[in-house]
Legacy VTK file of the C-alpha trace (Angstrom):
# vtk DataFile Version 3.0
C-alpha trace
ASCII
DATASET POLYDATA
POINTS 145 float
57.469 169.183 70.246
60.044 166.428 69.945
62.744 169.061 70.392
61.057 170.336 73.565
60.974 166.811 74.930
64.662 166.365 74.091
65.590 169.665 75.775
63.804 168.542 78.923
65.385 165.086 78.868
68.805 166.729 78.771
67.804 169.127 81.538
66.654 166.250 83.734
69.995 164.502 83.318
72.342 167.422 83.824
70.417 169.312 86.503
69.884 166.137 88.530
73.585 165.308 88.255
74.450 168.803 89.454
72.148 168.474 92.470
73.754 165.139 93.284
77.099 166.964 93.573
75.762 169.828 95.696
77.427 168.617 98.901
80.847 169.522 97.484
79.827 172.805 95.855
81.478 176.007 97.065
79.466 178.385 99.240
79.456 181.122 96.595
77.195 178.980 94.370
74.609 178.750 97.160
74.906 182.502 97.673
74.285 183.005 93.957
71.216 180.742 94.103
69.905 182.716 97.084
70.436 186.018 95.322
68.685 184.806 92.181
65.681 183.439 94.091
65.312 186.770 95.894
65.619 188.670 92.608
63.005 186.440 90.988
60.581 187.053 93.856
61.147 190.820 93.692
60.656 190.916 89.923
57.488 188.848 90.269
56.128 191.254 92.891
56.745 194.055 90.371
55.068 192.054 87.559
58.344 192.122 85.600
57.686 188.788 83.924
60.499 189.074 81.420
62.859 189.694 84.337
61.374 186.735 86.199
62.016 184.529 83.168
65.599 185.713 82.836
66.272 185.216 86.536
64.613 181.790 86.397
66.968 180.715 83.641
69.904 182.015 85.693
68.641 179.957 88.650
68.899 176.769 86.603
72.300 177.795 85.278
73.422 178.238 88.898
72.122 174.747 89.701
74.454 173.469 86.995
77.323 175.284 88.719
76.829 172.943 91.688
78.554 170.282 89.564
81.701 172.446 89.372
82.233 171.610 85.707
83.038 174.464 83.324
82.305 172.151 80.399
78.843 171.343 81.790
78.193 175.071 82.302
79.085 175.709 78.670
76.988 172.777 77.454
73.990 173.937 79.476
74.281 177.450 78.015
73.450 175.903 74.627
70.425 174.112 76.099
69.256 177.396 77.648
69.542 179.170 74.279
67.318 176.513 72.702
64.862 176.739 75.584
64.596 180.522 75.226
63.508 180.062 71.601
60.718 177.744 72.753
59.648 180.094 75.559
59.162 182.866 73.024
56.013 181.028 71.915
54.307 181.208 75.309
51.159 183.310 74.833
51.065 184.824 78.336
54.507 185.221 79.841
53.147 186.337 83.216
50.874 183.324 83.576
53.710 181.025 82.596
56.422 182.599 84.769
54.630 183.256 88.041
54.165 179.590 88.910
57.893 178.783 88.939
59.147 181.320 91.481
57.866 179.532 94.607
59.155 176.260 93.223
62.619 177.753 92.739
62.478 178.778 96.400
61.531 175.220 97.444
64.404 173.701 95.474
66.829 176.235 96.936
65.618 175.672 100.514
65.991 171.914 100.109
69.512 172.338 98.751
70.744 174.638 101.505
69.086 172.374 104.047
71.188 169.479 102.779
68.133 167.614 101.483
69.508 166.767 98.047
67.063 163.893 97.465
64.134 166.202 98.145
65.645 168.944 95.952
66.074 166.412 93.176
62.420 165.283 93.453
61.232 168.901 93.470
63.367 169.654 90.421
62.086 166.616 88.514
58.487 167.587 89.276
59.240 171.168 88.209
60.758 170.028 84.908
57.909 167.575 84.226
55.317 170.300 84.826
57.230 172.892 82.808
57.601 170.561 79.847
53.912 169.604 79.964
52.821 173.242 80.075
55.044 174.191 77.155
53.793 171.243 75.087
50.190 172.149 75.948
50.748 175.735 74.797
52.492 174.652 71.596
49.611 172.312 70.764
47.112 175.123 71.343
49.168 177.363 69.079
49.176 174.645 66.409
45.379 174.311 66.616
44.937 178.056 66.086
46.954 178.011 62.876
LINES 1 146
145 0 1 2 3 4 5 6 7 8 9 10 11 12 13 14 15 16 17 18 19 20 21 22 23 24 25 26 27 28 29 30 31 32 33 34 35 36 37 38 39 40 41 42 43 44 45 46 47 48 49 50 51 52 53 54 55 56 57 58 59 60 61 62 63 64 65 66 67 68 69 70 71 72 73 74 75 76 77 78 79 80 81 82 83 84 85 86 87 88 89 90 91 92 93 94 95 96 97 98 99 100 101 102 103 104 105 106 107 108 109 110 111 112 113 114 115 116 117 118 119 120 121 122 123 124 125 126 127 128 129 130 131 132 133 134 135 136 137 138 139 140 141 142 143 144
């Protein structure tokens, strides 16, 4: 659980920094975010929860691209790999994944609307809730053992 907390602390730092730089990001990054949000919604409508999870991860990787730092992109790829290992322990992937899609949309809409402060708040809330839910599920898994 300490590792989960550390992953989320890193995510808070790097994703927030990327959002702070969104005003200088190239248009193609916003187009990528839009495409991913649409894909996530379509996969959710089809109950393709694995696809939703994969697209959700890509959404956060695209947020990192707002910072325009290849080194940060590479660094975040390592964080994502660690996160995927943790997500493998979620007992009901559908229940876990379906709550994030509308929140991805909100973050995206705030970003394209130029409301970086709002996008940052939405992202921080998202990450806090995601971390708490993962910790809750890991604790439940521990109790069952």
